[in-house]
N, C-alpha and C positions, 0 to 999 in steps of 0.2 A: 449410542449411549447418550441420553439426554443430559446427564450430569457429566459433561466432558471434563470438568475441572474438580470432580470429587471422586473418591474411591470408597466403596463400601464393601466390606468383606461379606460374602454370602455363605450361609450355612448350607453345606451340600446335602444334608439330610432332609431339610424341609423347604429349601429355596428362599427362606426369609433372611433379612439382614442379620448377620452374626452380632449379638449384643456385646461382643468383646472389643471390636475395633471399628472405628469409623474414621476415615481420613478425608480431609478436604484440602483444597489449595487456593490461595489467593496470591496473585502475582508470581505464579510458578513455584511457590514454596509449599511443600506438603506439610500438613499439620495433623498429627495423629492424636486421637483422644480415646480414652477408655469409657465405655458406656455399659453399665451392668444391669440397668433397668430401663424399660421403655420410657423415653424422655417425655416430660410434660411441657417442655418449652422448645421452641425452634432454636437453631444454632446461635442466633443473636439474642436470645432471651425472650422473644415474643411468646405469649401464652398460646398453647395449642388447646382448642376447645375440648372440655372434659368429656363431652358426649362422644367424641371420637376415640376415647381411650378405653374402649370396651374389651379389647383383647390385644395381644402382642402385635398381630399382623396389622390391625387398623392403626395402632399408635405409631408403628414404624412408618406406615404409608404416609400419615399426616406429617410426621417429622421430616421425612425425605422430601415431601412436596414443598415444605417451608424452606428446606435446604436449596432446592432447585431455584425457587423464586429469589432467594437472597444471593445466590451465586450469580444468577442472571443480572440482578441489579448491580452487583459489584463489577461485572465485566462489560456492561453496556457503555456505549459512547455518550458523552455529555452532549447537550445540544450545540454548544460552542464548537466542540471538536468535530462533531458530525458536519456542521455547516462548513467548517474549514476544509475538511476532506472532500466534501462535495465541490467546493470551489476549486480544489486542486485537480479534480477529475476534469473540470472545465478547462483549466490551464493546460493540462496534458493534451486534450483533444484539440484545443486551439493551436498548440504547438505543432501537432500533426498537420493541421490545415495550413499552417505557416510554411512547413517544410515541403508540402505538396506544391505550393505556389512557387517555392524556390526551385523545385524540380522542373516546373514548367518553364521558368525563366532560363534555366540551364539548357533545356531542349531548344529554346529559341536561339541560343548561341551555338548550337551544334556540338554540345559537350555531353555525350551519352554517359560517360563515367560519372560526371557530376550529377546527372539525372538519377543514376542508380544510387549514389551516395545519399542524396536527399530523400529519395523514396524509401531507402532503408531506415533513414532517420524518422520519416513519417510513420513507418510501421512500428518502430521502437516506441514512439510516443503513444501510439494506440495501445501497445502492450502495457505501458506504464499506467495509462488511464484504467485499463481493465484490472490491473493488479490492485489499485486503490478501490475500484468499484467492488471487487470481490471481498476486500477486507471490510468495507463498510457493512456489507450484507452479513458477513461472518460474525460481526460484532452486534448483530441485531439492529443495525441502523437502517435508515431510509435514504435511498439515493434519489437526489433531485437534480436533474440535468438542466443547465441553463443554455441560452442561445450562444452560438459560436460566432464571434466577430469575424468580419471579413479581413483576411490577411493583407497587410500593407507591404506588398513586395512589388517593386517596379523594376525597370531596367537597371542593371548594375553589373560591374565587372566581376569576373570569377573571384578575385581577391575580396571585393566588397561583399559578395555572397557569403563567404566564410567568416568574414569579420562580423557580419550580421548574425550568423549562426552562433558564434562565440558570445556575442552580446546577449542573445536570447537565452542561451544556456546559463549564463551568469544570472540572469533574471530568474530563471526557474530554480537555480540553486538557492537564491534568497527566499523564494517561496517555500522551499523545503525546510530551510533553516527556521523560518517563522513557525511552520507547522511543528517542528521539533520543540521549539521553545513553548508553544502552546500546550503540547502534550505533557511537558514537564510541569507547567503551571497547573494543569488539570489533574496531575498525579495519574495520568493515563500511561502506565508503564508498557502496556501492550502496543499502543500506537507509537510510543517512543522507540521501542525495539524495532517495530515494523519499518520505521522511517530510516533506520540505519542503512538499509539496502539502497535507498534512494540517494542518500548522501554519497555513498561510494560510487554509485552510478553517475552522479553529477561530476565527480572528480574525473571520471573517464571521459564523459561527454565533452567537458571543457578541454581536456588534454588532446582529444582527437581533433577538435576544431583548430586548436593552436598549431598542431603538427602540420595540417594542410596549409594554414596561413604562412607558416615559416617556409614551406616549400614554394608557395606561390611568390613570396617575396624574393626568394633566391633566383627564380627563373625570370622575374621582372618582365613578364609579358612575352617572353621569348616563345614563339609558336611550338618549337620542338620540345621545350621544357614543359609547356602546358599540355602538349599531347601525351607526354610520359605520365604526368600527374593524372590526367583524365583516364588513362588506361589503368593506373593503379586503383583509382576510386571505383572503377567498374567491377573490381573483385570483391567489394564489400558485401557481406551477407548479414542476416540478423538471426540470432538464435532465440528460440522461445524463452521467456523468463518465467 
């Protein structure tokens, strides 16, 4: 259905729109209206060409076409919101690249559980990017992909790896918060609601990194303790979002 945010009652006898009820929605609220004659204006009051009003079927067709255009305009992303979402796609893919480099560093240290944890994080970030990618397209926007910077990950201790992970997730959280603020300032309620999932996700991401940091501080470099933590991190999996 092209008018995914409008509902028009159809007369079963002739297949034309029923002139008794037309419903539309803006920002998830249905608004019903009674229409007893073929309208001569579009929903927002724009004039419909008189030449098109030769019969009921034609006038309803023109009216519904105007409805489609106006609903699309109301639900499209603003240029500013689209640019910000595109930038966040880049941030999420950059994060994935960052975690892949951390997985490589963990492998260098002989920590297969750490490798698994960071590779799962890498996959999660790609899923986040894909989620935003799909949202932009669903809103009728254009996706523009930027270059991915080289990750700055060098030799570091297991504790430092997770402290870096936490710092990075806190940075991503701030990016999401700024997107949320922009959505509110642009009166983009759809994007505002969409971003709620990411805010909850970031709370979990930060908590997960803090939990490992706390464990690493407890073992304080003890090989046996590090072995146990590595074995636990090896069990992490990622569920599709």
